[in-house]
mmCIF file of the N, C-alpha and C atoms, coordinates in Angstrom:
data_MODEL
# 
_entry.id   MODEL 
# 
loop_
_atom_site.group_PDB 
_atom_site.id 
_atom_site.type_symbol 
_atom_site.label_atom_id 
_atom_site.label_alt_id 
_atom_site.label_comp_id 
_atom_site.label_asym_id 
_atom_site.label_entity_id 
_atom_site.label_seq_id 
_atom_site.pdbx_PDB_ins_code 
_atom_site.Cartn_x 
_atom_site.Cartn_y 
_atom_site.Cartn_z 
_atom_site.occupancy 
_atom_site.B_iso_or_equiv 
_atom_site.pdbx_formal_charge 
_atom_site.auth_seq_id 
_atom_site.auth_comp_id 
_atom_site.auth_asym_id 
_atom_site.auth_atom_id 
_atom_site.pdbx_PDB_model_num 
ATOM 1   N N  . MET A 1 1  ? -86.769 33.593 21.129 1.00 0.00 ? 1  MET A N  1 
ATOM 2   C CA . MET A 1 1  ? -87.223 32.246 22.204 1.00 0.00 ? 1  MET A CA 1 
ATOM 3   C C  . MET A 1 1  ? -87.555 31.108 21.282 1.00 0.00 ? 1  MET A C  1 
ATOM 4   N N  . THR A 1 2  ? -87.019 30.080 21.971 1.00 0.00 ? 2  THR A N  1 
ATOM 5   C CA . THR A 1 2  ? -86.454 28.736 21.358 1.00 0.00 ? 2  THR A CA 1 
ATOM 6   C C  . THR A 1 2  ? -87.661 28.156 21.145 1.00 0.00 ? 2  THR A C  1 
ATOM 7   N N  . GLY A 1 3  ? -87.186 27.405 19.755 1.00 0.00 ? 3  GLY A N  1 
ATOM 8   C CA . GLY A 1 3  ? -88.183 26.648 19.151 1.00 0.00 ? 3  GLY A CA 1 
ATOM 9   C C  . GLY A 1 3  ? -89.666 27.282 18.798 1.00 0.00 ? 3  GLY A C  1 
ATOM 10  N N  . LEU A 1 4  ? -90.043 28.676 19.285 1.00 0.00 ? 4  LEU A N  1 
ATOM 11  C CA . LEU A 1 4  ? -91.315 29.411 18.765 1.00 0.00 ? 4  LEU A CA 1 
ATOM 12  C C  . LEU A 1 4  ? -91.113 30.014 17.278 1.00 0.00 ? 4  LEU A C  1 
ATOM 13  N N  . GLY A 1 5  ? -92.108 30.339 16.567 1.00 0.00 ? 5  GLY A N  1 
ATOM 14  C CA . GLY A 1 5  ? -92.186 31.196 15.538 1.00 0.00 ? 5  GLY A CA 1 
ATOM 15  C C  . GLY A 1 5  ? -92.381 32.386 16.493 1.00 0.00 ? 5  GLY A C  1 
ATOM 16  N N  . TRP A 1 6  ? -92.151 33.580 15.200 1.00 0.00 ? 6  TRP A N  1 
ATOM 17  C CA . TRP A 1 6  ? -92.352 34.780 15.448 1.00 0.00 ? 6  TRP A CA 1 
ATOM 18  C C  . TRP A 1 6  ? -93.766 34.975 16.035 1.00 0.00 ? 6  TRP A C  1 
ATOM 19  N N  . PHE A 1 7  ? -95.062 34.787 15.718 1.00 0.00 ? 7  PHE A N  1 
ATOM 20  C CA . PHE A 1 7  ? -96.299 35.197 16.231 1.00 0.00 ? 7  PHE A CA 1 
ATOM 21  C C  . PHE A 1 7  ? -96.263 34.553 17.217 1.00 0.00 ? 7  PHE A C  1 
ATOM 22  N N  . ALA A 1 8  ? -95.828 33.286 17.950 1.00 0.00 ? 8  ALA A N  1 
ATOM 23  C CA . ALA A 1 8  ? -96.036 32.138 18.999 1.00 0.00 ? 8  ALA A CA 1 
ATOM 24  C C  . ALA A 1 8  ? -95.108 33.020 19.986 1.00 0.00 ? 8  ALA A C  1 
ATOM 25  N N  . ALA A 1 9  ? -93.802 33.718 19.596 1.00 0.00 ? 9  ALA A N  1 
ATOM 26  C CA . ALA A 1 9  ? -92.980 34.358 20.461 1.00 0.00 ? 9  ALA A CA 1 
ATOM 27  C C  . ALA A 1 9  ? -93.697 35.837 20.989 1.00 0.00 ? 9  ALA A C  1 
ATOM 28  N N  . LEU A 1 10 ? -94.713 36.442 20.049 1.00 0.00 ? 10 LEU A N  1 
ATOM 29  C CA . LEU A 1 10 ? -95.444 37.497 20.241 1.00 0.00 ? 10 LEU A CA 1 
ATOM 30  C C  . LEU A 1 10 ? -96.344 37.273 21.255 1.00 0.00 ? 10 LEU A C  1 
ATOM 31  N N  . VAL A 1 11 ? -97.160 36.125 21.469 1.00 0.00 ? 11 VAL A N  1 
ATOM 32  C CA . VAL A 1 11 ? -98.246 36.004 22.011 1.00 0.00 ? 11 VAL A CA 1 
ATOM 33  C C  . VAL A 1 11 ? -97.951 35.689 23.461 1.00 0.00 ? 11 VAL A C  1 
ATOM 34  N N  . VAL A 1 12 ? -96.584 34.417 23.564 1.00 0.00 ? 12 VAL A N  1 
ATOM 35  C CA . VAL A 1 12 ? -95.949 34.090 24.721 1.00 0.00 ? 12 VAL A CA 1 
ATOM 36  C C  . VAL A 1 12 ? -95.399 35.150 25.755 1.00 0.00 ? 12 VAL A C  1 
ATOM 37  N N  . GLY A 1 13 ? -94.384 36.068 24.405 1.00 0.00 ? 13 GLY A N  1 
ATOM 38  C CA . GLY A 1 13 ? -93.841 37.299 25.306 1.00 0.00 ? 13 GLY A CA 1 
ATOM 39  C C  . GLY A 1 13 ? -94.992 38.592 26.194 1.00 0.00 ? 13 GLY A C  1 
ATOM 40  N N  . ALA A 1 14 ? -96.176 38.542 25.593 1.00 0.00 ? 14 ALA A N  1 
ATOM 41  C CA . ALA A 1 14 ? -97.124 39.310 25.704 1.00 0.00 ? 14 ALA A CA 1 
ATOM 42  C C  . ALA A 1 14 ? -97.984 38.646 27.166 1.00 0.00 ? 14 ALA A C  1 
ATOM 43  N N  . LEU A 1 15 ? -98.026 37.671 27.189 1.00 0.00 ? 15 LEU A N  1 
ATOM 44  C CA . LEU A 1 15 ? -98.851 36.560 28.060 1.00 0.00 ? 15 LEU A CA 1 
ATOM 45  C C  . LEU A 1 15 ? -97.513 36.651 29.121 1.00 0.00 ? 15 LEU A C  1 
ATOM 46  N N  . ALA A 1 16 ? -96.463 36.339 29.070 1.00 0.00 ? 16 ALA A N  1 
ATOM 47  C CA . ALA A 1 16 ? -95.505 36.271 30.212 1.00 0.00 ? 16 ALA A CA 1 
ATOM 48  C C  . ALA A 1 16 ? -95.208 37.797 30.776 1.00 0.00 ? 16 ALA A C  1 
ATOM 49  N N  . GLY A 1 17 ? -95.134 38.514 29.931 1.00 0.00 ? 17 GLY A N  1 
ATOM 50  C CA . GLY A 1 17 ? -95.223 40.297 30.331 1.00 0.00 ? 17 GLY A CA 1 
ATOM 51  C C  . GLY A 1 17 ? -95.871 40.628 31.475 1.00 0.00 ? 17 GLY A C  1 
ATOM 52  N N  . TRP A 1 18 ? -97.204 40.121 31.060 1.00 0.00 ? 18 TRP A N  1 
ATOM 53  C CA . TRP A 1 18 ? -98.567 40.405 31.509 1.00 0.00 ? 18 TRP A CA 1 
ATOM 54  C C  . TRP A 1 18 ? -98.646 40.016 32.947 1.00 0.00 ? 18 TRP A C  1 
ATOM 55  N N  . ILE A 1 19 ? -98.111 38.849 33.036 1.00 0.00 ? 19 ILE A N  1 
ATOM 56  C CA . ILE A 1 19 ? -98.373 37.698 34.333 1.00 0.00 ? 19 ILE A CA 1 
ATOM 57  C C  . ILE A 1 19 ? -96.950 38.366 35.306 1.00 0.00 ? 19 ILE A C  1 
ATOM 58  N N  . ALA A 1 20 ? -96.247 38.872 34.664 1.00 0.00 ? 20 ALA A N  1 
ATOM 59  C CA . ALA A 1 20 ? -95.021 39.516 35.393 1.00 0.00 ? 20 ALA A CA 1 
ATOM 60  C C  . ALA A 1 20 ? -95.481 40.545 36.226 1.00 0.00 ? 20 ALA A C  1 
ATOM 61  N N  . GLU A 1 21 ? -95.989 41.328 35.328 1.00 0.00 ? 21 GLU A N  1 
ATOM 62  C CA . GLU A 1 21 ? -96.756 42.505 35.630 1.00 0.00 ? 21 GLU A CA 1 
ATOM 63  C C  . GLU A 1 21 ? -97.519 42.719 36.581 1.00 0.00 ? 21 GLU A C  1 
ATOM 64  N N  . LYS A 1 22 ? -98.306 41.665 36.434 1.00 0.00 ? 22 LYS A N  1 
ATOM 65  C CA . LYS A 1 22 ? -99.212 41.206 38.086 1.00 0.00 ? 22 LYS A CA 1 
ATOM 66  C C  . LYS A 1 22 ? -98.697 41.121 39.258 1.00 0.00 ? 22 LYS A C  1 
ATOM 67  N N  . ILE A 1 23 ? -97.719 40.238 38.955 1.00 0.00 ? 23 ILE A N  1 
ATOM 68  C CA . ILE A 1 23 ? -97.186 39.527 39.935 1.00 0.00 ? 23 ILE A CA 1 
ATOM 69  C C  . ILE A 1 23 ? -96.139 40.774 40.884 1.00 0.00 ? 23 ILE A C  1 
ATOM 70  N N  . MET A 1 24 ? -95.565 41.728 40.004 1.00 0.00 ? 24 MET A N  1 
ATOM 71  C CA . MET A 1 24 ? -94.797 42.563 40.391 1.00 0.00 ? 24 MET A CA 1 
ATOM 72  C C  . MET A 1 24 ? -95.571 44.140 40.725 1.00 0.00 ? 24 MET A C  1 
ATOM 73  N N  . LYS A 1 25 ? -96.825 43.879 40.411 1.00 0.00 ? 25 LYS A N  1 
ATOM 74  C CA . LYS A 1 25 ? -97.605 45.001 40.670 1.00 0.00 ? 25 LYS A CA 1 
ATOM 75  C C  . LYS A 1 25 ? -97.292 46.439 40.278 1.00 0.00 ? 25 LYS A C  1 
ATOM 76  N N  . ARG A 1 26 ? -97.294 46.157 39.155 1.00 0.00 ? 26 ARG A N  1 
ATOM 77  C CA . ARG A 1 26 ? -96.818 47.317 37.956 1.00 0.00 ? 26 ARG A CA 1 
ATOM 78  C C  . ARG A 1 26 ? -97.615 47.412 37.153 1.00 0.00 ? 26 ARG A C  1 
ATOM 79  N N  . ASP A 1 27 ? -98.017 48.518 36.265 1.00 0.00 ? 27 ASP A N  1 
ATOM 80  C CA . ASP A 1 27 ? -98.932 48.909 34.971 1.00 0.00 ? 27 ASP A CA 1 
ATOM 81  C C  . ASP A 1 27 ? -98.208 49.085 33.865 1.00 0.00 ? 27 ASP A C  1 
ATOM 82  N N  . HIS A 1 28 ? -98.185 48.478 32.712 1.00 0.00 ? 28 HIS A N  1 
ATOM 83  C CA . HIS A 1 28 ? -97.245 48.626 31.692 1.00 0.00 ? 28 HIS A CA 1 
ATOM 84  C C  . HIS A 1 28 ? -98.342 48.791 30.074 1.00 0.00 ? 28 HIS A C  1 
ATOM 85  N N  . GLY A 1 29 ? -97.990 49.031 29.433 1.00 0.00 ? 29 GLY A N  1 
ATOM 86  C CA . GLY A 1 29 ? -98.906 48.828 28.031 1.00 0.00 ? 29 GLY A CA 1 
ATOM 87  C C  . GLY A 1 29 ? -98.358 47.581 27.651 1.00 0.00 ? 29 GLY A C  1 
ATOM 88  N N  . LEU A 1 30 ? -99.372 47.107 26.595 1.00 0.00 ? 30 LEU A N  1 
ATOM 89  C CA . LEU A 1 30 ? -99.033 45.966 25.547 1.00 0.00 ? 30 LEU A CA 1 
ATOM 90  C C  . LEU A 1 30 ? -97.829 45.741 25.253 1.00 0.00 ? 30 LEU A C  1 
ATOM 91  N N  . LEU A 1 31 ? -97.183 46.774 24.089 1.00 0.00 ? 31 LEU A N  1 
ATOM 92  C CA . LEU A 1 31 ? -95.878 46.814 24.147 1.00 0.00 ? 31 LEU A CA 1 
ATOM 93  C C  . LEU A 1 31 ? -94.736 46.391 24.660 1.00 0.00 ? 31 LEU A C  1 
ATOM 94  N N  . LEU A 1 32 ? -94.720 46.967 25.935 1.00 0.00 ? 32 LEU A N  1 
ATOM 95  C CA . LEU A 1 32 ? -93.945 47.054 27.031 1.00 0.00 ? 32 LEU A CA 1 
ATOM 96  C C  . LEU A 1 32 ? -93.695 45.505 27.845 1.00 0.00 ? 32 LEU A C  1 
ATOM 97  N N  . ASN A 1 33 ? -94.880 45.105 27.847 1.00 0.00 ? 33 ASN A N  1 
ATOM 98  C CA . ASN A 1 33 ? -95.681 43.857 28.394 1.00 0.00 ? 33 ASN A CA 1 
ATOM 99  C C  . ASN A 1 33 ? -94.616 42.725 27.281 1.00 0.00 ? 33 ASN A C  1 
ATOM 100 N N  . ILE A 1 34 ? -94.903 43.082 25.818 1.00 0.00 ? 34 ILE A N  1 
ATOM 101 C CA . ILE A 1 34 ? -94.208 41.902 25.106 1.00 0.00 ? 34 ILE A CA 1 
ATOM 102 C C  . ILE A 1 34 ? -93.073 42.176 25.111 1.00 0.00 ? 34 ILE A C  1 
ATOM 103 N N  . PHE A 1 35 ? -91.811 43.009 24.938 1.00 0.00 ? 35 PHE A N  1 
ATOM 104 C CA . PHE A 1 35 ? -90.833 43.109 24.818 1.00 0.00 ? 35 PHE A CA 1 
ATOM 105 C C  . PHE A 1 35 ? -90.219 42.644 26.411 1.00 0.00 ? 35 PHE A C  1 
ATOM 106 N N  . MET A 1 36 ? -90.807 43.075 27.952 1.00 0.00 ? 36 MET A N  1 
ATOM 107 C CA . MET A 1 36 ? -90.235 42.291 28.631 1.00 0.00 ? 36 MET A CA 1 
ATOM 108 C C  . MET A 1 36 ? -90.165 40.674 28.776 1.00 0.00 ? 36 MET A C  1 
ATOM 109 N N  . GLY A 1 37 ? -91.407 40.188 28.422 1.00 0.00 ? 37 GLY A N  1 
ATOM 110 C CA . GLY A 1 37 ? -91.750 38.524 28.172 1.00 0.00 ? 37 GLY A CA 1 
ATOM 111 C C  . GLY A 1 37 ? -90.590 38.237 27.386 1.00 0.00 ? 37 GLY A C  1 
ATOM 112 N N  . ILE A 1 38 ? -90.550 38.810 26.120 1.00 0.00 ? 38 ILE A N  1 
ATOM 113 C CA . ILE A 1 38 ? -89.428 38.277 24.882 1.00 0.00 ? 38 ILE A CA 1 
ATOM 114 C C  . ILE A 1 38 ? -88.128 38.688 25.810 1.00 0.00 ? 38 ILE A C  1 
ATOM 115 N N  . VAL A 1 39 ? -87.757 39.519 25.794 1.00 0.00 ? 39 VAL A N  1 
ATOM 116 C CA . VAL A 1 39 ? -86.174 39.970 26.633 1.00 0.00 ? 39 VAL A CA 1 
ATOM 117 C C  . VAL A 1 39 ? -85.992 39.116 27.701 1.00 0.00 ? 39 VAL A C  1 
ATOM 118 N N  . GLY A 1 40 ? -87.133 39.174 28.486 1.00 0.00 ? 40 GLY A N  1 
ATOM 119 C CA . GLY A 1 40 ? -86.903 38.427 30.100 1.00 0.00 ? 40 GLY A CA 1 
ATOM 120 C C  . GLY A 1 40 ? -86.965 36.644 29.658 1.00 0.00 ? 40 GLY A C  1 
ATOM 121 N N  . ALA A 1 41 ? -87.537 35.972 28.920 1.00 0.00 ? 41 ALA A N  1 
ATOM 122 C CA . ALA A 1 41 ? -87.257 34.649 28.260 1.00 0.00 ? 41 ALA A CA 1 
ATOM 123 C C  . ALA A 1 41 ? -85.854 34.546 27.981 1.00 0.00 ? 41 ALA A C  1 
ATOM 124 N N  . MET A 1 42 ? -85.316 35.434 27.025 1.00 0.00 ? 42 MET A N  1 
ATOM 125 C CA . MET A 1 42 ? -84.047 35.369 26.604 1.00 0.00 ? 42 MET A CA 1 
ATOM 126 C C  . MET A 1 42 ? -83.118 35.359 27.721 1.00 0.00 ? 42 MET A C  1 
ATOM 127 N N  . LEU A 1 43 ? -83.090 36.474 28.798 1.00 0.00 ? 43 LEU A N  1 
ATOM 128 C CA . LEU A 1 43 ? -82.610 36.772 29.875 1.00 0.00 ? 43 LEU A CA 1 
ATOM 129 C C  . LEU A 1 43 ? -82.203 34.945 30.525 1.00 0.00 ? 43 LEU A C  1 
ATOM 130 N N  . PHE A 1 44 ? -83.299 34.804 31.179 1.00 0.00 ? 44 PHE A N  1 
ATOM 131 C CA . PHE A 1 44 ? -83.359 33.346 32.251 1.00 0.00 ? 44 PHE A CA 1 
ATOM 132 C C  . PHE A 1 44 ? -83.238 32.147 31.156 1.00 0.00 ? 44 PHE A C  1 
ATOM 133 N N  . ASN A 1 45 ? -83.207 31.969 29.937 1.00 0.00 ? 45 ASN A N  1 
ATOM 134 C CA . ASN A 1 45 ? -82.378 31.015 29.227 1.00 0.00 ? 45 ASN A CA 1 
ATOM 135 C C  . ASN A 1 45 ? -81.018 31.209 29.274 1.00 0.00 ? 45 ASN A C  1 
ATOM 136 N N  . ALA A 1 46 ? -80.712 32.351 28.802 1.00 0.00 ? 46 ALA A N  1 
ATOM 137 C CA . ALA A 1 46 ? -79.577 32.607 29.111 1.00 0.00 ? 46 ALA A CA 1 
ATOM 138 C C  . ALA A 1 46 ? -78.829 32.225 30.668 1.00 0.00 ? 46 ALA A C  1 
ATOM 139 N N  . ILE A 1 47 ? -79.419 32.604 31.881 1.00 0.00 ? 47 ILE A N  1 
ATOM 140 C CA . ILE A 1 47 ? -79.258 32.329 33.099 1.00 0.00 ? 47 ILE A CA 1 
ATOM 141 C C  . ILE A 1 47 ? -78.839 30.875 33.244 1.00 0.00 ? 47 ILE A C  1 
ATOM 142 N N  . LEU A 1 48 ? -79.957 29.957 32.939 1.00 0.00 ? 48 LEU A N  1 
ATOM 143 C CA . LEU A 1 48 ? -80.213 28.709 32.668 1.00 0.00 ? 48 LEU A CA 1 
ATOM 144 C C  . LEU A 1 48 ? -78.987 27.801 32.195 1.00 0.00 ? 48 LEU A C  1 
ATOM 145 N N  . GLY A 1 49 ? -78.792 28.530 30.548 1.00 0.00 ? 49 GLY A N  1 
ATOM 146 C CA . GLY A 1 49 ? -77.905 27.943 29.808 1.00 0.00 ? 49 GLY A CA 1 
ATOM 147 C C  . GLY A 1 49 ? -76.550 27.996 30.144 1.00 0.00 ? 49 GLY A C  1 
ATOM 148 N N  . PHE A 1 50 ? -76.360 29.218 31.105 1.00 0.00 ? 50 PHE A N  1 
ATOM 149 C CA . PHE A 1 50 ? -74.997 29.396 31.582 1.00 0.00 ? 50 PHE A CA 1 
ATOM 150 C C  . PHE A 1 50 ? -74.494 28.070 33.163 1.00 0.00 ? 50 PHE A C  1 
ATOM 151 N N  . ILE A 1 51 ? -75.729 28.366 33.641 1.00 0.00 ? 51 ILE A N  1 
ATOM 152 C CA . ILE A 1 51 ? -75.721 27.577 34.931 1.00 0.00 ? 51 ILE A CA 1 
ATOM 153 C C  . ILE A 1 51 ? -75.800 25.935 34.478 1.00 0.00 ? 51 ILE A C  1 
ATOM 154 N N  . PHE A 1 52 ? -76.812 25.774 33.735 1.00 0.00 ? 52 PHE A N  1 
ATOM 155 C CA . PHE A 1 52 ? -76.981 23.915 33.557 1.00 0.00 ? 52 PHE A CA 1 
ATOM 156 C C  . PHE A 1 52 ? -76.747 24.098 32.455 1.00 0.00 ? 52 PHE A C  1 
ATOM 157 N N  . GLY A 1 53 ? -76.420 24.919 31.477 1.00 0.00 ? 53 GLY A N  1 
ATOM 158 C CA . GLY A 1 53 ? -76.143 24.212 29.962 1.00 0.00 ? 53 GLY A CA 1 
ATOM 159 C C  . GLY A 1 53 ? -77.137 23.624 29.202 1.00 0.00 ? 53 GLY A C  1 
ATOM 160 N N  . SER A 1 54 ? -78.269 24.356 29.819 1.00 0.00 ? 54 SER A N  1 
ATOM 161 C CA . SER A 1 54 ? -79.473 23.888 28.862 1.00 0.00 ? 54 SER A CA 1 
ATOM 162 C C  . SER A 1 54 ? -80.736 24.902 29.059 1.00 0.00 ? 54 SER A C  1 
ATOM 163 N N  . SER A 1 55 ? -81.500 25.153 27.962 1.00 0.00 ? 55 SER A N  1 
ATOM 164 C CA . SER A 1 55 ? -82.893 26.307 28.347 1.00 0.00 ? 55 SER A CA 1 
ATOM 165 C C  . SER A 1 55 ? -84.093 25.055 28.400 1.00 0.00 ? 55 SER A C  1 
ATOM 166 N N  . LEU A 1 56 ? -84.768 25.953 28.774 1.00 0.00 ? 56 LEU A N  1 
ATOM 167 C CA . LEU A 1 56 ? -86.598 25.329 28.909 1.00 0.00 ? 56 LEU A CA 1 
ATOM 168 C C  . LEU A 1 56 ? -86.818 25.769 27.516 1.00 0.00 ? 56 LEU A C  1 
ATOM 169 N N  . GLY A 1 57 ? -87.800 24.491 26.761 1.00 0.00 ? 57 GLY A N  1 
ATOM 170 C CA . GLY A 1 57 ? -88.522 24.652 25.344 1.00 0.00 ? 57 GLY A CA 1 
ATOM 171 C C  . GLY A 1 57 ? -89.574 24.427 25.492 1.00 0.00 ? 57 GLY A C  1 
ATOM 172 N N  . GLY A 1 58 ? -90.149 24.993 24.381 1.00 0.00 ? 58 GLY A N  1 
ATOM 173 C CA . GLY A 1 58 ? -91.690 24.653 24.114 1.00 0.00 ? 58 GLY A CA 1 
ATOM 174 C C  . GLY A 1 58 ? -92.655 25.824 24.780 1.00 0.00 ? 58 GLY A C  1 
ATOM 175 N N  . TRP A 1 59 ? -93.969 26.075 24.704 1.00 0.00 ? 59 TRP A N  1 
ATOM 176 C CA . TRP A 1 59 ? -94.975 27.009 25.075 1.00 0.00 ? 59 TRP A CA 1 
ATOM 177 C C  . TRP A 1 59 ? -94.846 27.110 26.588 1.00 0.00 ? 59 TRP A C  1 
ATOM 178 N N  . ILE A 1 60 ? -94.988 26.140 27.151 1.00 0.00 ? 60 ILE A N  1 
ATOM 179 C CA . ILE A 1 60 ? -94.839 26.242 28.778 1.00 0.00 ? 60 ILE A CA 1 
ATOM 180 C C  . ILE A 1 60 ? -93.702 26.678 29.397 1.00 0.00 ? 60 ILE A C  1 
ATOM 181 N N  . GLY A 1 61 ? -92.684 25.861 28.627 1.00 0.00 ? 61 GLY A N  1 
ATOM 182 C CA . GLY A 1 61 ? -90.998 26.489 29.569 1.00 0.00 ? 61 GLY A CA 1 
ATOM 183 C C  . GLY A 1 61 ? -90.673 27.811 28.813 1.00 0.00 ? 61 GLY A C  1 
ATOM 184 N N  . GLN A 1 62 ? -91.190 28.517 27.957 1.00 0.00 ? 62 GLN A N  1 
ATOM 185 C CA . GLN A 1 62 ? -91.065 29.690 27.257 1.00 0.00 ? 62 GLN A CA 1 
ATOM 186 C C  . GLN A 1 62 ? -91.878 30.634 27.980 1.00 0.00 ? 62 GLN A C  1 
ATOM 187 N N  . LEU A 1 63 ? -93.472 30.373 28.806 1.00 0.00 ? 63 LEU A N  1 
ATOM 188 C CA . LEU A 1 63 ? -94.077 31.308 29.364 1.00 0.00 ? 63 LEU A CA 1 
ATOM 189 C C  . LEU A 1 63 ? -93.118 31.492 30.433 1.00 0.00 ? 63 LEU A C  1 
ATOM 190 N N  . PHE A 1 64 ? -92.769 30.397 31.306 1.00 0.00 ? 64 PHE A N  1 
ATOM 191 C CA . PHE A 1 64 ? -92.383 30.381 32.731 1.00 0.00 ? 64 PHE A CA 1 
ATOM 192 C C  . PHE A 1 64 ? -90.838 31.052 32.620 1.00 0.00 ? 64 PHE A C  1 
ATOM 193 N N  . ALA A 1 65 ? -90.304 30.768 31.631 1.00 0.00 ? 65 ALA A N  1 
ATOM 194 C CA . ALA A 1 65 ? -88.845 31.629 31.701 1.00 0.00 ? 65 ALA A CA 1 
ATOM 195 C C  . ALA A 1 65 ? -89.360 33.497 31.395 1.00 0.00 ? 65 ALA A C  1 
ATOM 196 N N  . GLY A 1 66 ? -90.259 33.520 30.576 1.00 0.00 ? 66 GLY A N  1 
ATOM 197 C CA . GLY A 1 66 ? -90.449 34.899 30.212 1.00 0.00 ? 66 GLY A CA 1 
ATOM 198 C C  . GLY A 1 66 ? -91.104 35.277 31.485 1.00 0.00 ? 66 GLY A C  1 
ATOM 199 N N  . VAL A 1 67 ? -91.668 34.621 32.092 1.00 0.00 ? 67 VAL A N  1 
ATOM 200 C CA . VAL A 1 67 ? -92.341 35.219 33.407 1.00 0.00 ? 67 VAL A CA 1 
ATOM 201 C C  . VAL A 1 67 ? -90.819 35.486 34.781 1.00 0.00 ? 67 VAL A C  1 
ATOM 202 N N  . VAL A 1 68 ? -90.735 34.647 34.602 1.00 0.00 ? 68 VAL A N  1 
ATOM 203 C CA . VAL A 1 68 ? -89.222 34.685 35.722 1.00 0.00 ? 68 VAL A CA 1 
ATOM 204 C C  . VAL A 1 68 ? -88.354 35.858 34.866 1.00 0.00 ? 68 VAL A C  1 
ATOM 205 N N  . GLY A 1 69 ? -88.179 35.925 33.739 1.00 0.00 ? 69 GLY A N  1 
ATOM 206 C CA . GLY A 1 69 ? -87.195 36.874 33.672 1.00 0.00 ? 69 GLY A CA 1 
ATOM 207 C C  . GLY A 1 69 ? -87.651 38.212 33.094 1.00 0.00 ? 69 GLY A C  1 
ATOM 208 N N  . ALA A 1 70 ? -88.946 38.514 32.988 1.00 0.00 ? 70 ALA A N  1 
ATOM 209 C CA . ALA A 1 70 ? -89.378 39.720 32.994 1.00 0.00 ? 70 ALA A CA 1 
ATOM 210 C C  . ALA A 1 70 ? -89.637 40.395 34.636 1.00 0.00 ? 70 ALA A C  1 
ATOM 211 N N  . CYS A 1 71 ? -89.829 39.234 35.387 1.00 0.00 ? 71 CYS A N  1 
ATOM 212 C CA . CYS A 1 71 ? -89.820 39.716 37.041 1.00 0.00 ? 71 CYS A CA 1 
ATOM 213 C C  . CYS A 1 71 ? -88.776 40.244 36.930 1.00 0.00 ? 71 CYS A C  1 
ATOM 214 N N  . ILE A 1 72 ? -87.100 39.599 36.917 1.00 0.00 ? 72 ILE A N  1 
ATOM 215 C CA . ILE A 1 72 ? -86.101 40.097 37.043 1.00 0.00 ? 72 ILE A CA 1 
ATOM 216 C C  . ILE A 1 72 ? -85.772 41.356 36.758 1.00 0.00 ? 72 ILE A C  1 
ATOM 217 N N  . LEU A 1 73 ? -86.471 41.292 35.283 1.00 0.00 ? 73 LEU A N  1 
ATOM 218 C CA . LEU A 1 73 ? -86.088 42.785 34.439 1.00 0.00 ? 73 LEU A CA 1 
ATOM 219 C C  . LEU A 1 73 ? -86.956 44.043 35.576 1.00 0.00 ? 73 LEU A C  1 
ATOM 220 N N  . ILE A 1 74 ? -87.825 43.826 35.617 1.00 0.00 ? 74 ILE A N  1 
ATOM 221 C CA . ILE A 1 74 ? -88.754 44.712 36.636 1.00 0.00 ? 74 ILE A CA 1 
ATOM 222 C C  . ILE A 1 74 ? -88.133 45.015 37.564 1.00 0.00 ? 74 ILE A C  1 
ATOM 223 N N  . ALA A 1 75 ? -87.726 44.008 38.316 1.00 0.00 ? 75 ALA A N  1 
ATOM 224 C CA . ALA A 1 75 ? -86.998 44.134 39.856 1.00 0.00 ? 75 ALA A CA 1 
ATOM 225 C C  . ALA A 1 75 ? -85.577 45.137 39.678 1.00 0.00 ? 75 ALA A C  1 
ATOM 226 N N  . ALA A 1 76 ? -85.094 44.731 38.591 1.00 0.00 ? 76 ALA A N  1 
ATOM 227 C CA . ALA A 1 76 ? -83.890 45.595 38.277 1.00 0.00 ? 76 ALA A CA 1 
ATOM 228 C C  . ALA A 1 76 ? -83.917 47.032 38.011 1.00 0.00 ? 76 ALA A C  1 
ATOM 229 N N  . ILE A 1 77 ? -85.356 47.176 37.379 1.00 0.00 ? 77 ILE A N  1 
ATOM 230 C CA . ILE A 1 77 ? -85.569 48.588 36.962 1.00 0.00 ? 77 ILE A CA 1 
ATOM 231 C C  . ILE A 1 77 ? -86.231 49.337 37.919 1.00 0.00 ? 77 ILE A C  1 
ATOM 232 N N  . ASN A 1 78 ? -87.004 48.822 38.645 1.00 0.00 ? 78 ASN A N  1 
ATOM 233 C CA . ASN A 1 78 ? -87.132 49.237 40.129 1.00 0.00 ? 78 ASN A CA 1 
ATOM 234 C C  . ASN A 1 78 ? -85.869 49.731 40.692 1.00 0.00 ? 78 ASN A C  1 
ATOM 235 N N  . ALA A 1 79 ? -85.249 48.992 41.078 1.00 0.00 ? 79 ALA A N  1 
ATOM 236 C CA . ALA A 1 79 ? -83.936 48.928 42.129 1.00 0.00 ? 79 ALA A CA 1 
ATOM 237 C C  . ALA A 1 79 ? -83.037 50.398 41.364 1.00 0.00 ? 79 ALA A C  1 
ATOM 238 N N  . PHE A 1 80 ? -83.233 50.474 39.811 1.00 0.00 ? 80 PHE A N  1 
ATOM 239 C CA . PHE A 1 80 ? -82.455 51.384 39.247 1.00 0.00 ? 80 PHE A CA 1 
ATOM 240 C C  . PHE A 1 80 ? -83.101 52.759 39.434 1.00 0.00 ? 80 PHE A C  1 
ATOM 241 N N  . ARG A 1 81 ? -84.661 52.903 39.393 1.00 0.00 ? 81 ARG A N  1 
ATOM 242 C CA . ARG A 1 81 ? -85.115 53.818 39.524 1.00 0.00 ? 81 ARG A CA 1 
ATOM 243 C C  . ARG A 1 81 ? -84.922 54.497 40.853 1.00 0.00 ? 81 ARG A C  1 
ATOM 244 N N  . SER A 1 82 ? -84.747 53.618 41.972 1.00 0.00 ? 82 SER A N  1 
ATOM 245 C CA . SER A 1 82 ? -85.106 54.051 43.452 1.00 0.00 ? 82 SER A CA 1 
ATOM 246 C C  . SER A 1 82 ? -83.407 54.690 43.782 1.00 0.00 ? 82 SER A C  1 
ATOM 247 N N  . ARG A 1 83 ? -82.614 54.207 43.187 1.00 0.00 ? 83 ARG A N  1 
ATOM 248 C CA . ARG A 1 83 ? -81.228 54.701 43.344 1.00 0.00 ? 83 ARG A CA 1 
ATOM 249 C C  . ARG A 1 83 ? -81.328 56.123 42.651 1.00 0.00 ? 83 ARG A C  1 
ATOM 250 N N  . SER A 1 84 ? -82.130 56.771 41.573 1.00 0.00 ? 84 SER A N  1 
ATOM 251 C CA . SER A 1 84 ? -81.688 57.916 41.096 1.00 0.00 ? 84 SER A CA 1 
ATOM 252 C C  . SER A 1 84 ? -82.775 58.559 41.973 1.00 0.00 ? 84 SER A C  1 
# 
C-alpha cells in the first residue's frame, strides 16, 4: 500500500475488507478481510495507475482503494463460484 507502514497497511486493509464485506453482504474472517483489503487496494491502485497514471495516497485514499478493490475481488470470486 502506497505510503503506509506495514502495521498501518494491516489496519487499513482489515477495515477496507470489512467494509467491502458488508457492502457485498458476505461473511469472511479477519484474515480474509485483511487480505482482501490489501490486495484490493493494490488491484485498484494498479487500475488507476494504468488508466490515469496515478494512484491514491494516504490513509483515506488507500481505504477507498481497498474497499473498491475488495468489492471487485469479491464480485469476481462470486462470479467464478456461480459458474462452477
